[in-house]
N, C-alpha and C positions, 0 to 999 in steps of 0.2 A: 427559429429553427429548433427542431426537436434534438434532444441529446442523443448522441450515438451510444452504442453499447461497447465502444472501445475506450479504454481508460489507461492512465498511467498511475503508478504509485511509487514514491521514492522514500527511502530511509537515508537521511543525510547523517553521516558518521563524523564524530569529532570527540577526541579525548575519551574514548571508550563508551560514548553515548550515542543514541539515535535521537534525532529531532522528531518528536511525536506531537500529534495534534489530538487534543481531547475534544471530540465532536459534541459540543454543547450549545451551539449558537443558532443553527438553522432549524426551522420548523419542518416537520415531516421528513427528517433526515434518516435514511436507512441505517446510518452509522451512529445514531443518537446515543450518547453516553459511552461510546467505545473510544479507544485510543488507536489511531492509525497513523500512517505516514502522510506525506503531502502529495497531492496530485489531483487528477480529475479527468473529465471527459475531453476527448479529441474535439477540436473545432474542424470545420469543413476543410478538407485537403491537407490537414496536418499529418506529419509523420509522428511516430512514437516519440522521437527525440525532441521534435518541435513542441509537442504537447507537454512533455516532461519539463523542458526549460521554461516554457510560458507559465505553466501551473505552479512550478516551484517559485518562480519570481513573484507571481501574483500573491501567493499564500505566505511567503516567508520574507521577501525582499532580497533573497540570495540569488546570485548568478552562479550556476554550477560550472566549475572548471574541469572536473573529472568525475565521470559517472560510468556505471557498468550495468548492462542488462543482466539480471540474475534469473529471471524466469518469466514464463507466460502462464497466467492463471486464468482458467475458465471457471466462472461462477455460474452455477445453474441452480434455480430455485423454483418452487411452486408459487412464490409470491412476487417475483419480478422477472424481467426479461434476462436472458443469458447475457453475461458481461464477460468481455475478454480484456484482461488487464496485463499490461507490460510492467513488470516489477523491476525496479532499479535500486541500487545503492549509489551514493555519491560520497567521495572522500576528499574533495577539495572544492572550495567555494569562496566567494567574496561578496561583500555587501554587509548591510546592517539588518539584523532581524527586526521585522516589523513588530510593533507592540500590540496592534489590534487587528487580528485576522478575522474576517467575517465568517469564516468556516468553523472556527473553534479556538481553543487556547493552545498555544505552542509552548512546549517545554522540552528541555534536554533530559532524557531518561537514560540512566546507566544501563548498559546491555544486561547486566546481572539482575536488574530489577524489572525487566520487561514483562515477565510472566506473572507478576503480581498485579498488573493492570487489567481492567476489563477489556479483553481482546476478543475478536471473532475466533472461534475454534480453529478455523482454517488458517488464520494468520499465525497462530502458534505453530502450525505445521510448517509454513514457509519460512518462519524465523529459524526453525531447526534445520531446514534444508539449506538456507543461506549459510549457516554455520558449518554444515557438513560438506556441501558440494561446491566445487570450484567452477563447474560448467553450468551453462544455462539449462534449466529444467522446465518441463511442462507439467502443470499440476491442475487437475480438474477437481473442483470442490462442489458437491451436490448437497443442497440444503432443502429440508422441509421446514418451513417457517425459519426459526433461528437455529435449528438443530442440524449439524453436519451429519449426513447419513452415508456418504460415499466419498472416498478419496482415491484418485487415480494419479499415479506419478509416472510420467513418461510412458503412458499407455498401459500400465500394469496396476492392479489394485495395491494400495499402499496401507500398511498397518504400522508405520513407524511411530516413534514417540512424539507426542505433541504436548507433553507436560501438563 
């Protein structure tokens, strides 16, 4: 079955840190070398929450006990099909962190150090929005190649800080 263009991404929070994945293991990975959260593509007939829970468990070994939808991100590019991502944070979980994730290397990164990592430019924006906004936001990120050329927040051009 072909991958859908619907995805989830989750940043699991613990002791002032996010669980991050350094994408260094898969060949032909659009996220190669970047640090991202955990998640992935919907399977047939999955809801966003079902995808979130399955992908998180597969990639980390954690079962989420408390999670929150933070935003819906539309990624548009001249190099790949448009992707619609449901962005979550999680603040309670149980289980044992797996040692060998096939997607990349998992590491707890202190929130203060996030912006020192190689991140997508748009990820820097939604980290800031997660810090600022308590409500769910809609963010459209339009890329040409790897360069972010347009950002629209809740239907309006956005020029906020992305550090």
